[in-house]
Backbone as CSV, one residue per row, in Angstrom:
resi,resn,N_x,N_y,N_z,CA_x,CA_y,CA_z,C_x,C_y,C_z
1,MET,114.559,50.119,277.253,113.097,50.086,277.155,112.632,50.325,275.722
2,ILE,113.239,51.311,275.053,112.871,51.610,273.663,113.151,50.419,272.766
3,ILE,114.287,49.766,272.981,114.647,48.600,272.162,113.619,47.480,272.347
4,ALA,113.216,47.254,273.589,112.218,46.211,273.869,110.902,46.521,273.167
5,ILE,110.501,47.790,273.210,109.258,48.199,272.546,109.356,47.969,271.038
6,LEU,110.495,48.314,270.449,110.680,48.133,269.006,110.687,46.658,268.624
7,ILE,111.266,45.831,269.475,111.276,44.385,269.214,109.850,43.838,269.226
8,ILE,109.072,44.249,270.210,107.673,43.814,270.281,106.905,44.316,269.064
9,LEU,107.127,45.570,268.710,106.444,46.152,267.551,106.826,45.428,266.265
10,ALA,108.112,45.097,266.129,108.578,44.372,264.938,107.903,43.004,264.852
11,TYR,107.777,42.332,265.989,107.109,41.027,265.994,105.638,41.163,265.614
12,LEU,104.972,42.173,266.151,103.560,42.379,265.841,103.356,42.731,264.371
13,ILE,104.277,43.525,263.810,104.207,43.847,262.373,104.345,42.566,261.555
14,GLY,105.321,41.751,261.919,105.515,40.489,261.210,104.342,39.546,261.357
15,SER,103.615,39.672,262.470,102.495,38.770,262.751,101.227,39.103,261.976
16,ILE,101.192,40.250,261.315,99.989,40.610,260.555,99.764,39.578,259.450
17,PRO,98.698,38.798,259.502,98.481,37.710,258.533,97.842,38.224,257.240
18,SER,98.664,38.733,256.357,98.164,39.362,255.125,97.247,38.435,254.329
19,GLY,97.690,37.202,254.157,96.892,36.252,253.380,95.544,35.985,254.004
20,LEU,95.509,35.866,255.315,94.253,35.613,256.025,93.314,36.813,255.900
21,ILE,93.866,38.020,256.056,93.069,39.236,255.981,92.479,39.426,254.585
22,ILE,93.336,39.314,253.550,92.871,39.498,252.170,91.836,38.437,251.807
23,GLY,92.112,37.201,252.187,91.185,36.109,251.863,89.820,36.292,252.486
24,LYS,89.785,36.641,253.763,88.505,36.783,254.453,87.776,38.068,254.067
25,ALA,88.541,39.162,253.907,87.917,40.460,253.652,87.332,40.564,252.245
26,PHE,88.029,39.993,251.261,87.614,40.203,249.871,87.085,38.951,249.173
27,TYR,87.386,37.775,249.722,86.966,36.545,249.043,86.133,35.630,249.952
28,LYS,85.995,36.018,251.218,85.251,35.205,252.194,85.836,33.802,252.285
29,ILE,87.163,33.743,252.176,87.866,32.450,252.204,88.956,32.498,253.263
30,ASP,89.033,31.456,254.064,90.143,31.286,254.994,91.166,30.394,254.294
31,ILE,92.260,30.998,253.825,93.195,30.213,253.007,93.891,29.115,253.802
32,ARG,93.772,29.160,255.114,94.335,28.078,255.923,93.576,26.774,255.709
33,GLU,92.370,26.876,255.149,91.551,25.689,254.918,91.614,25.214,253.471
34,HIS,92.522,25.816,252.687,92.621,25.467,251.265,94.090,25.357,250.843
35,GLY,94.304,24.662,249.751,95.663,24.523,249.224,96.586,23.887,250.240
36,SER,97.742,24.535,250.443,98.719,24.017,251.397,98.367,24.388,252.834
37,GLY,97.409,25.306,252.991,97.046,25.766,254.322,97.965,26.856,254.839
38,ASN,98.937,27.234,254.025,99.911,28.246,254.409,99.350,29.646,254.212
39,LEU,99.812,30.607,255.023,99.310,31.974,254.942,100.095,32.866,253.994
40,GLY,101.121,32.331,253.357,101.987,33.146,252.526,101.473,33.419,251.121
41,GLY,102.321,34.092,250.351,101.956,34.509,249.007,101.679,33.362,248.057
42,THR,102.466,32.292,248.138,102.300,31.175,247.203,100.918,30.555,247.310
43,ASN,100.480,30.289,248.530,99.147,29.705,248.704,98.058,30.708,248.349
44,SER,98.342,31.993,248.548,97.372,33.025,248.158,97.197,33.046,246.641
45,PHE,98.304,32.911,245.909,98.219,32.806,244.445,97.361,31.602,244.069
46,ARG,97.631,30.490,244.729,96.970,29.236,244.377,95.476,29.273,244.698
47,VAL,95.117,29.824,245.847,93.735,29.782,246.315,92.922,30.995,245.871
48,LEU,93.541,32.178,245.931,92.800,33.423,245.686,93.018,34.013,244.302
49,GLY,94.091,33.604,243.624,94.355,34.137,242.298,95.536,35.093,242.258
50,LYS,95.897,35.513,241.045,97.100,36.324,240.847,97.035,37.665,241.556
51,LYS,95.928,38.359,241.420,95.817,39.693,241.999,96.019,39.645,243.507
52,ALA,95.301,38.771,244.165,95.430,38.639,245.617,96.817,38.146,245.997
53,GLY,97.347,37.230,245.190,98.686,36.706,245.473,99.750,37.786,245.469
54,PHE,99.667,38.672,244.492,100.628,39.779,244.427,100.458,40.732,245.613
55,VAL,99.209,41.007,245.978,98.947,41.913,247.105,99.500,41.325,248.399
56,VAL,99.248,40.050,248.630,99.723,39.388,249.844,101.251,39.363,249.872
57,THR,101.860,39.002,248.740,103.319,38.951,248.684,103.938,40.315,248.938
58,PHE,103.384,41.344,248.298,103.890,42.700,248.486,103.717,43.149,249.940
59,SER,102.583,42.809,250.517,102.324,43.162,251.922,103.320,42.479,252.848
60,ASP,103.607,41.221,252.569,104.559,40.483,253.403,105.975,41.037,253.256
61,ILE,106.328,41.471,252.057,107.632,42.113,251.859,107.711,43.391,252.688
62,LEU,106.659,44.177,252.641,106.650,45.456,253.361,106.753,45.264,254.873
63,LYS,106.285,44.138,255.381,106.409,43.878,256.816,107.875,43.833,257.220
64,GLY,108.684,43.141,256.431,110.112,43.070,256.722,110.798,44.414,256.563
65,THR,110.385,45.160,255.541,110.973,46.483,255.283,110.631,47.454,256.410
66,LEU,109.371,47.486,256.800,108.929,48.404,257.851,109.628,48.096,259.171
67,ALA,109.705,46.821,259.523,110.359,46.445,260.780,111.832,46.835,260.765
68,THR,112.500,46.624,259.638,113.915,46.971,259.511,114.128,48.479,259.628
69,CYS,113.171,49.235,259.174,113.284,50.701,259.172,112.772,51.352,260.458
70,LEU,112.352,50.558,261.438,111.820,51.128,262.667,112.790,52.095,263.360
71,PRO,114.076,51.734,263.515,115.004,52.688,264.150,115.127,53.987,263.362
72,LEU,115.167,53.890,262.033,115.260,55.082,261.190,114.020,55.948,261.348
73,LEU,112.852,55.340,261.325,111.598,56.092,261.472,111.523,56.768,262.836
74,LEU,111.996,56.051,263.859,111.979,56.629,265.202,112.883,57.857,265.275
75,SER,114.046,57.772,264.651,114.975,58.906,264.674,114.470,60.078,263.844
76,LEU,113.680,59.790,262.815,113.144,60.857,261.967,112.060,61.665,262.676
77,PHE,111.265,60.997,263.498,110.125,61.660,264.124,110.357,62.043,265.587
78,THR,111.472,61.568,266.135,111.816,61.930,267.513,113.319,62.204,267.561
79,ASP,113.819,62.508,268.737,115.260,62.710,268.924,115.934,61.450,269.441
80,ILE,115.202,60.339,269.421,115.718,59.093,269.986,116.551,58.348,268.944
81,GLN,117.754,57.953,269.314,118.627,57.158,268.459,118.740,55.749,269.044
82,VAL,118.554,54.763,268.215,118.634,53.369,268.661,119.934,52.763,268.162
83,ASN,120.787,52.381,269.071,122.098,51.844,268.706,122.064,50.323,268.580
84,VAL,121.151,49.863,267.764,121.021,48.433,267.474,120.915,48.281,265.973
85,ASN,121.625,47.301,265.427,121.557,47.084,263.983,120.107,46.820,263.563
86,PRO,119.603,47.558,262.581,118.194,47.413,262.174,117.848,46.028,261.648
87,LEU,118.847,45.269,261.226,118.587,43.917,260.744,117.936,43.051,261.825
88,ILE,118.276,43.333,263.068,117.718,42.553,264.182,116.200,42.648,264.201
89,PHE,115.693,43.858,263.992,114.239,44.050,264.017,113.582,43.359,262.817
90,GLY,114.293,43.328,261.691,113.778,42.613,260.529,113.645,41.127,260.800
91,VAL,114.647,40.547,261.459,114.599,39.120,261.791,113.443,38.833,262.738
92,VAL,113.213,39.733,263.692,112.093,39.556,264.616,110.772,39.547,263.841
93,ALA,110.661,40.409,262.824,109.453,40.425,261.995,109.281,39.115,261.239
94,VAL,110.382,38.543,260.782,110.316,37.243,260.097,109.796,36.171,261.050
95,ILE,110.273,36.196,262.282,109.779,35.241,263.281,108.279,35.443,263.495
96,GLY,107.859,36.716,263.536,106.440,36.997,263.661,105.645,36.490,262.472
97,HIS,106.230,36.599,261.283,105.568,36.112,260.074,105.409,34.588,260.108
98,MET,106.438,33.903,260.586,106.385,32.441,260.650,105.486,31.949,261.777
99,TYR,105.503,32.675,262.897,104.731,32.268,264.079,103.908,33.466,264.572
100,PRO,102.858,33.826,263.807,102.077,35.036,264.116,101.118,34.860,265.284
101,ILE,101.185,35.788,266.201,100.289,35.740,267.357,98.840,35.940,266.934
102,PHE,98.629,36.610,265.791,97.270,36.891,265.321,96.659,35.742,264.514
103,ALA,97.407,34.665,264.307,96.885,33.547,263.513,97.299,32.198,264.100
104,GLY,97.241,32.122,265.418,97.512,30.846,266.069,98.926,30.359,265.921
105,PHE,99.878,31.270,265.688,101.303,30.955,265.567,101.613,30.025,264.390
106,LYS,100.734,30.037,263.393,100.970,29.255,262.176,100.929,30.207,260.989
107,GLY,102.108,30.565,260.483,102.184,31.587,259.451,102.840,31.141,258.163
108,GLY,103.532,32.074,257.516,104.146,31.819,256.221,105.534,31.210,256.330
109,LYS,106.221,31.169,255.206,107.494,30.455,255.137,108.719,31.360,255.109
110,ALA,108.534,32.617,255.438,109.655,33.547,255.693,110.270,34.172,254.458
111,VAL,109.851,33.790,253.266,110.535,34.237,252.052,110.319,35.728,251.797
112,ALA,109.059,36.142,251.653,108.771,37.527,251.287,109.224,38.505,252.371
113,THR,108.968,38.168,253.624,109.351,39.065,254.715,110.868,39.161,254.827
114,SER,111.568,38.068,254.571,113.039,38.103,254.548,113.527,39.014,253.434
115,ALA,112.886,38.913,252.275,113.247,39.793,251.161,113.015,41.252,251.529
116,GLY,111.966,41.498,252.306,111.668,42.858,252.737,112.762,43.456,253.598
117,ILE,113.439,42.623,254.373,114.569,43.102,255.175,115.642,43.679,254.259
118,LEU,115.944,42.961,253.185,116.962,43.437,252.236,116.505,44.696,251.522
119,LEU,115.225,44.785,251.212,114.705,45.987,250.573,114.938,47.204,251.464
120,GLY,114.781,47.020,252.758,114.975,48.122,253.682,116.423,48.411,254.007
121,HIS,117.281,47.386,253.893,118.677,47.542,254.322,119.668,47.614,253.165
122,GLU,119.463,46.757,252.160,120.362,46.716,250.999,119.520,46.568,249.731
123,PRO,118.940,47.652,249.236,118.034,47.577,248.073,118.659,46.941,246.839
124,LEU,119.960,47.188,246.590,120.610,46.601,245.415,120.633,45.084,245.518
125,MET,120.953,44.575,246.695,120.954,43.134,246.896,119.543,42.579,246.705
126,PHE,118.560,43.303,247.175,117.166,42.893,246.995,116.837,42.733,245.516
127,LEU,117.224,43.716,244.698,116.930,43.663,243.264,117.630,42.483,242.596
128,ILE,118.878,42.255,242.967,119.634,41.145,242.379,118.983,39.808,242.731
129,ILE,118.585,39.663,243.984,117.960,38.414,244.421,116.604,38.215,243.741
130,MET,115.872,39.306,243.523,114.598,39.198,242.824,114.789,38.719,241.391
131,VAL,115.835,39.216,240.747,116.138,38.770,239.382,116.449,37.278,239.380
132,ILE,117.246,36.835,240.330,117.595,35.419,240.431,116.350,34.579,240.718
133,PHE,115.502,35.072,241.608,114.272,34.348,241.952,113.381,34.153,240.729
134,PHE,113.123,35.239,239.999,112.213,35.135,238.853,112.838,34.354,237.691
135,LEU,114.144,34.420,237.551,114.807,33.609,236.526,114.656,32.133,236.860
136,SER,114.897,31.793,238.113,114.731,30.403,238.554,113.280,29.960,238.426
137,LEU,112.363,30.868,238.773,110.933,30.539,238.689,110.512,30.308,237.239
138,TYR,111.039,31.130,236.333,110.722,30.982,234.904,111.212,29.633,234.371
139,LEU,112.386,29.215,234.830,112.987,27.983,234.325,112.399,26.733,234.985
140,SER,112.120,26.802,236.287,111.703,25.605,237.018,110.198,25.512,237.267
141,LYS,109.527,26.677,237.358,108.095,26.772,237.698,107.812,26.379,239.142
142,TYR,108.872,26.205,239.945,108.693,25.883,241.361,108.968,27.123,242.205
143,VAL,107.964,27.626,242.927,108.169,28.774,243.802,109.082,28.398,244.963
144,SER,108.849,27.236,245.529,109.638,26.803,246.686,111.120,26.680,246.335
145,LEU,111.416,26.020,245.236,112.810,25.863,244.809,113.442,27.216,244.524
146,SER,112.723,28.077,243.844,113.232,29.410,243.510,113.493,30.233,244.763
147,SER,112.643,30.079,245.762,112.829,30.789,247.024,114.118,30.358,247.710
148,MET,114.369,29.063,247.720,115.583,28.559,248.364,116.829,28.958,247.580
149,ILE,116.744,28.909,246.259,117.870,29.326,245.427,118.180,30.800,245.658
150,ALA,117.140,31.622,245.726,117.338,33.055,245.972,117.977,33.289,247.332
151,GLY,117.564,32.520,248.331,118.150,32.649,249.662,119.633,32.327,249.664
152,PHE,119.998,31.219,249.028,121.408,30.840,248.944,122.204,31.853,248.126
153,ALA,121.590,32.376,247.069,122.267,33.370,246.235,122.579,34.632,247.033
154,GLY,121.619,35.057,247.855,121.845,36.227,248.692,122.967,36.000,249.684
155,LEU,123.013,34.804,250.253,124.066,34.480,251.212,125.440,34.484,250.538
156,VAL,125.539,33.848,249.378,126.813,33.803,248.649,127.240,35.212,248.228
157,TYR,126.268,35.991,247.755,126.538,37.368,247.336,127.115,38.176,248.493
158,SER,126.527,38.020,249.675,126.994,38.785,250.834,128.381,38.340,251.276
159,ILE,128.670,37.046,251.180,129.979,36.525,251.583,131.072,37.040,250.655
160,ILE,130.777,37.073,249.347,131.784,37.455,248.360,131.988,38.965,248.287
161,LEU,130.897,39.724,248.355,130.990,41.152,248.044,130.774,42.085,249.232
162,TRP,130.366,41.566,250.379,130.102,42.451,251.513,130.969,42.075,252.696
163,ASP,131.561,43.084,253.323,132.370,42.862,254.520,131.554,43.239,255.755
164,ASP,130.433,42.564,255.904,129.525,42.845,257.005,129.156,41.508,257.643
165,LYS,129.861,41.172,258.722,129.695,39.862,259.336,128.282,39.653,259.883
166,LEU,127.681,40.718,260.409,126.321,40.575,260.938,125.332,40.314,259.813
167,LEU,125.485,41.021,258.696,124.613,40.797,257.546,124.744,39.363,257.041
168,ILE,125.973,38.884,256.953,126.205,37.507,256.494,125.561,36.513,257.461
169,ALA,125.733,36.739,258.761,125.170,35.837,259.766,123.647,35.823,259.695
170,ILE,123.052,36.997,259.544,121.591,37.073,259.485,121.054,36.445,258.209
171,LEU,121.745,36.659,257.082,121.321,36.010,255.839,121.433,34.495,255.954
172,ALA,122.450,34.029,256.670,122.584,32.586,256.891,121.410,32.068,257.717
173,ILE,121.027,32.812,258.753,119.894,32.429,259.592,118.596,32.427,258.783
174,LEU,118.403,33.471,257.982,117.188,33.558,257.172,117.122,32.427,256.148
175,THR,118.268,32.086,255.567,118.307,30.986,254.594,117.939,29.669,255.270
176,ILE,118.440,29.479,256.486,118.082,28.275,257.248,116.582,28.257,257.533
177,PHE,116.033,29.412,257.916,114.585,29.513,258.133,113.825,29.058,256.887
178,VAL,114.225,29.614,255.738,113.520,29.351,254.482,113.586,27.867,254.126
179,VAL,114.775,27.274,254.234,114.925,25.853,253.899,114.120,24.990,254.873
180,TYR,114.195,25.313,256.156,113.464,24.542,257.164,111.964,24.593,256.915
181,ARG,111.460,25.776,256.599,110.027,25.940,256.369,109.576,25.279,255.060
182,HIS,110.534,24.951,254.182,110.205,24.321,252.899,110.559,22.825,252.878
183,ARG,110.780,22.238,254.039,111.230,20.845,254.053,110.212,19.903,253.415
184,ALA,108.918,20.183,253.580,107.898,19.341,252.938,107.933,19.545,251.427
185,ASN,108.191,20.777,250.997,108.283,21.060,249.564,109.468,20.338,248.937
186,ILE,110.568,20.257,249.672,111.758,19.561,249.161,111.427,18.101,248.885
187,LYS,110.702,17.487,249.803,110.301,16.089,249.602,109.423,15.947,248.365
188,ARG,108.489,16.897,248.179,107.603,16.814,247.016,108.362,17.064,245.714
189,ILE,109.348,17.951,245.754,110.161,18.188,244.556,110.908,16.916,244.179
190,LEU,111.487,16.257,245.167,112.228,15.016,244.914,111.299,13.913,244.403
191,ASN,110.044,13.938,244.895,109.065,12.932,244.462,108.304,13.355,243.205
192,LYS,108.634,14.564,242.710,107.990,15.137,241.526,106.486,15.308,241.706
193,THR,106.085,15.668,242.935,104.681,15.923,243.218,104.433,17.374,243.611
194,GLU,105.476,18.201,243.587,105.328,19.608,243.944,104.589,20.349,242.824
195,PRO,103.526,21.109,243.147,102.781,21.837,242.110,103.657,22.900,241.442
196,LYS,103.480,23.042,240.134,104.195,24.082,239.391,103.241,25.230,239.094
197,ILE,103.806,26.420,238.999,102.980,27.580,238.657,102.596,27.520,237.174
198,THR,101.521,28.190,236.850,101.076,28.212,235.449,101.014,29.638,234.893
199,TRP,101.345,30.637,235.737,101.184,32.026,235.299,102.471,32.657,234.789
200,LEU,103.558,31.895,234.734,104.821,32.467,234.223,105.456,31.490,233.253
């Protein structure tokens, strides 16, 4: 019963539409009606500006971190121990982020919330992937491409340096999520019509 409750809670945490909330609360804008129509950080940067973009991205990262840490938080405040790998709850939050119940099941592209899982579970890997992401972003100016490169880098890193089959499997699943959600971006990159960032 506790596991089921945590799974539902993780999904609801992931479903919090940060971009929609920030856009409507502070800018009176529904970002689903502008730019790519996506609720994630990239479209928030494009439609709402740098400040809002950073807030939305950070919020989306924290969703993955909080969901991953749910078993730990439960054990800290109660005597209940959950014998389920915390990565599972992080993945559920990513699903909530992609298909949020609070925004018509049309959400973001899984990048920031996936990164949040690593922040909660393997902070060193998170930092390494962030370095790779920003290096790729600096060189290419494509957020979508950099996101996919960071995902693959995390997967390769886990295969080479970590003996954790579940972590490797989940990173593989998350990488597939990220690539699948960016399939339209891949086409635009190949056609050289994908927008480039101008702030880095």
